[in-house]
Every structure is written in C-alpha cells, then in structure tokens.
PLY file of the C-alpha trace (Angstrom):
ply
format ascii 1.0
element vertex 230
property float x
property float y
property float z
element edge 229
property int vertex1
property int vertex2
end_header
38.92 9.88 32.76
39.27 11.40 36.21
37.00 10.57 39.14
35.38 14.02 39.05
34.54 13.59 35.39
33.03 10.19 36.15
30.70 11.67 38.74
29.56 14.35 36.34
28.76 11.78 33.68
26.82 9.55 36.03
24.79 12.45 37.39
24.09 13.61 33.84
22.82 10.18 32.86
20.59 9.90 35.88
19.07 13.22 34.97
18.37 11.85 31.52
20.76 14.25 29.84
22.38 11.95 27.30
24.34 14.37 25.15
25.16 13.20 21.67
26.73 16.22 20.00
29.60 16.41 17.58
32.44 18.12 19.41
35.74 19.28 18.01
39.06 17.77 19.02
40.14 14.28 19.93
38.66 14.64 23.41
35.23 15.53 22.08
33.44 12.36 23.11
34.67 12.68 26.68
32.15 15.43 27.27
29.29 13.17 26.28
27.34 11.11 28.76
28.90 7.73 29.40
26.87 6.24 32.23
29.40 3.41 32.17
30.26 3.58 35.86
28.33 4.11 39.05
26.86 1.97 41.78
23.77 4.14 42.20
20.67 3.37 40.20
19.13 6.05 37.98
16.77 8.36 39.85
13.00 8.00 39.88
12.56 10.69 37.23
14.93 8.88 34.87
13.14 5.56 35.45
9.74 7.16 34.89
11.06 8.65 31.66
12.38 5.28 30.52
9.03 3.63 31.25
7.24 6.31 29.26
9.55 5.85 26.29
9.19 2.08 26.49
5.41 2.34 26.21
5.82 4.35 23.01
8.10 1.83 21.29
6.50 -0.29 18.55
6.05 -3.93 19.52
6.56 -6.43 16.68
8.16 -9.76 16.01
11.70 -10.04 14.68
12.21 -9.72 10.95
14.45 -12.35 9.32
18.19 -11.88 9.79
18.60 -12.42 6.05
21.05 -10.00 4.48
22.68 -8.86 7.72
26.34 -7.99 7.46
28.52 -5.77 9.66
29.49 -3.84 6.56
25.86 -2.73 6.17
26.58 -0.38 9.10
29.64 1.15 7.49
33.35 0.65 8.21
34.01 -0.58 11.73
34.76 2.30 14.10
34.68 5.09 11.54
35.64 8.61 12.56
32.09 9.88 12.14
32.58 13.01 14.25
35.73 13.92 12.26
37.78 14.57 15.35
40.72 12.61 13.95
40.19 9.57 16.21
38.30 6.39 15.38
35.20 5.60 17.43
36.74 2.66 19.33
39.55 4.81 20.70
37.14 7.64 21.44
35.06 5.32 23.63
38.09 3.77 25.32
39.28 7.27 26.16
35.83 8.26 27.43
35.20 5.21 29.61
38.63 4.36 31.04
40.89 6.03 33.57
44.64 6.67 33.64
45.04 6.30 29.89
48.33 6.47 28.05
48.51 7.17 24.32
50.70 6.29 21.38
53.09 9.19 20.80
52.41 11.27 17.73
48.70 10.37 17.49
47.32 13.51 19.20
46.03 11.27 22.03
43.97 9.24 19.60
45.38 5.72 20.07
44.96 4.39 23.60
47.85 2.17 24.68
46.88 1.42 28.29
44.19 2.31 30.78
41.98 1.07 33.59
38.35 0.08 33.07
35.89 -0.31 35.92
33.68 -2.71 34.01
29.98 -1.84 34.39
28.82 -5.34 33.43
30.83 -7.33 35.98
32.13 -4.78 38.47
35.69 -5.95 37.80
38.66 -3.63 37.35
40.42 -4.45 34.09
43.89 -3.26 33.15
43.82 -2.60 29.42
46.91 -2.96 27.26
46.79 -2.47 23.51
48.21 -5.45 21.62
47.33 -8.30 19.31
46.68 -10.72 22.15
45.54 -8.24 24.82
43.26 -5.62 23.24
40.25 -7.95 23.31
40.17 -7.85 27.12
38.21 -4.61 26.74
35.69 -4.45 23.92
33.19 -1.83 22.80
29.64 -3.10 23.18
26.71 -1.88 21.13
24.06 -1.75 23.86
21.51 -2.40 21.12
23.39 -4.89 18.94
23.66 -4.23 15.22
22.07 -7.57 14.36
19.20 -6.89 16.75
18.63 -3.50 15.14
18.78 -5.08 11.68
15.94 -7.44 12.61
13.90 -4.64 14.20
13.88 -1.90 11.61
17.41 -1.13 10.44
16.99 -3.09 7.22
14.87 -0.20 5.99
17.31 2.55 6.99
19.64 4.48 4.73
23.33 3.56 4.80
24.06 6.89 6.48
21.63 6.22 9.32
23.05 2.74 9.92
26.58 4.18 10.07
25.43 6.82 12.56
23.76 4.14 14.70
26.87 1.94 14.74
29.07 4.80 15.95
26.68 6.68 18.25
28.30 7.10 21.71
24.86 6.73 23.30
24.84 3.13 22.08
28.46 2.32 22.92
30.17 1.19 26.11
33.64 -0.14 26.93
33.13 -3.45 28.73
34.68 -6.77 29.67
35.54 -8.59 26.44
34.33 -12.10 27.38
31.00 -10.75 28.64
30.53 -8.81 25.41
31.12 -12.02 23.48
28.66 -13.83 25.75
26.01 -11.22 25.09
26.57 -11.38 21.30
23.42 -10.03 19.60
21.03 -10.81 22.47
18.28 -8.42 23.48
17.01 -7.83 27.02
14.79 -10.91 26.89
17.79 -13.22 26.69
20.73 -11.35 28.26
21.30 -8.85 31.06
24.55 -7.72 32.72
25.55 -10.08 35.56
26.06 -7.05 37.80
22.52 -6.37 38.91
23.33 -2.83 40.10
23.87 -1.79 36.49
20.74 -3.31 34.97
18.50 -0.28 35.46
20.99 1.96 33.72
21.58 -0.64 31.00
17.88 -0.97 30.16
17.31 2.78 30.30
20.15 3.30 27.83
18.79 0.61 25.49
15.39 2.29 25.54
16.98 5.68 24.83
18.73 4.23 21.79
15.66 2.42 20.49
13.52 5.53 20.94
16.08 7.73 19.19
16.33 5.50 16.11
12.88 3.95 15.99
14.06 0.39 16.65
11.13 -1.74 17.73
10.96 -4.32 20.53
9.50 -7.80 20.72
6.81 -8.56 23.29
9.24 -10.69 25.32
11.85 -7.96 25.19
9.39 -5.32 26.36
8.29 -7.53 29.25
11.92 -8.06 30.28
12.65 -4.33 30.12
9.56 -3.51 32.15
10.50 -6.11 34.73
13.91 -4.52 35.23
12.53 -0.98 35.42
9.87 -2.05 37.94
12.67 -3.26 40.21
14.63 -0.01 40.05
0 1
1 2
2 3
3 4
4 5
5 6
6 7
7 8
8 9
9 10
10 11
11 12
12 13
13 14
14 15
15 16
16 17
17 18
18 19
19 20
20 21
21 22
22 23
23 24
24 25
25 26
26 27
27 28
28 29
29 30
30 31
31 32
32 33
33 34
34 35
35 36
36 37
37 38
38 39
39 40
40 41
41 42
42 43
43 44
44 45
45 46
46 47
47 48
48 49
49 50
50 51
51 52
52 53
53 54
54 55
55 56
56 57
57 58
58 59
59 60
60 61
61 62
62 63
63 64
64 65
65 66
66 67
67 68
68 69
69 70
70 71
71 72
72 73
73 74
74 75
75 76
76 77
77 78
78 79
79 80
80 81
81 82
82 83
83 84
84 85
85 86
86 87
87 88
88 89
89 90
90 91
91 92
92 93
93 94
94 95
95 96
96 97
97 98
98 99
99 100
100 101
101 102
102 103
103 104
104 105
105 106
106 107
107 108
108 109
109 110
110 111
111 112
112 113
113 114
114 115
115 116
116 117
117 118
118 119
119 120
120 121
121 122
122 123
123 124
124 125
125 126
126 127
127 128
128 129
129 130
130 131
131 132
132 133
133 134
134 135
135 136
136 137
137 138
138 139
139 140
140 141
141 142
142 143
143 144
144 145
145 146
146 147
147 148
148 149
149 150
150 151
151 152
152 153
153 154
154 155
155 156
156 157
157 158
158 159
159 160
160 161
161 162
162 163
163 164
164 165
165 166
166 167
167 168
168 169
169 170
170 171
171 172
172 173
173 174
174 175
175 176
176 177
177 178
178 179
179 180
180 181
181 182
182 183
183 184
184 185
185 186
186 187
187 188
188 189
189 190
190 191
191 192
192 193
193 194
194 195
195 196
196 197
197 198
198 199
199 200
200 201
201 202
202 203
203 204
204 205
205 206
206 207
207 208
208 209
209 210
210 211
211 212
212 213
213 214
214 215
215 216
216 217
217 218
218 219
219 220
220 221
221 222
222 223
223 224
224 225
225 226
226 227
227 228
228 229
C-alpha cells in the first residue's frame, strides 16, 4: 500500500464512502475503504451520519452465548470474493505497506510488510512464519461472538460467512491488542490510541447497521460518548 493510496482510503472513509464491492483479481480488496490509518478524525458529516445510524440501531440485552462456535461463521478466512486469495492475506495486502509475496502465488501470500497499527500507533514489521505471523492479526471490529449474542444466531450460514469476511469489518492490527480486545464491545474496550477511536466507533456502527446487529444500552452510551468527543 503506497502513501497516496492510504490518503485516498482515509479521505474516502471520512466521506462515509465505505465501498464493499466484489472486485476481480488478487488486488481487489485494495480498492475498498480501509480507514486503518490516519491521524485525522472523521469529518463532521461522517460523525453526524454515525450518530444518526446509532440512533436507529435496536437496543437490547445480550442473548446467551450458548452454541457459539467460530465454525458457525464458515471456514476461517475463506476466499468469499473468489479472487484467488484468502481474506486474511487480502486484508494484510490492503492495510500494510512495502509488502513482499511468496513467489508463484499471484501476490496472494504476504511474506513481509509494514503495518502502521491504528490501535497503538506503533509501526510493526510483519514477517510470515509460525512464530512471527501473530504479531499482526486481523481484527473483526464487531467480534463474531458479540454478533452471535446480538442477532447472528438467527442468520443464515451464508450471511454469517459474509459477515466474518466483510472487509468493512476487518482491520490488520497489533496482535497482542487484538487478543486483549477479544470479543469485547465498545462498552468494555476501546483502542488505546485515542486519535483512532472516532473512526473505530464509526466503523463499528457502519457494520452493525449493515447487518442489523443490535447494541446493548451500555454499548450505545459508550459509542455516543466517543462520537460526542469527535
């Protein structure tokens, strides 16, 4: 990902133009809005839009976690857009810079790259390997378990698979922070880097609005508190 491409993605996100189309070729996801990098907060129009969407989300308590399993959302990192690359590598390619690829994979398997982590602000040098790949993980902004307890139990298998692999809901981030977040919602976890919180909450709201995932009262209050500070 080149610096010019990064600027385009950030501007697109701030304008509320989250593009989630199925594009041909292994580079298809690169053209979709990442919003993973950028020190500037979303503009006033984007924040107003997020607040409007938040008010339209259903507010309910969590359903039991009973029956949740990762497999309920399909195979991990499926190639749902049929571009020949699995979703994890698509997102790594979208969100990192200076990538190198495994020869003979049509630029589908990322070997190395640089991530400017949106959650911490750190620069992370990624290297694919059994003991090193976990340094950069792909976060579901709205965790699968959270979605399961807030509506996804009632979805079709196809919709759950789409949700789990939707680039709008995915972000390459610092591995330990992703593990720390686990399946927390906005009421219990926010990125340590405060400059990214407005964008983070706006993206969560976009995802929840798109799929009809509800929020708890505490979660809504936390989201509103962040947006009011933007």
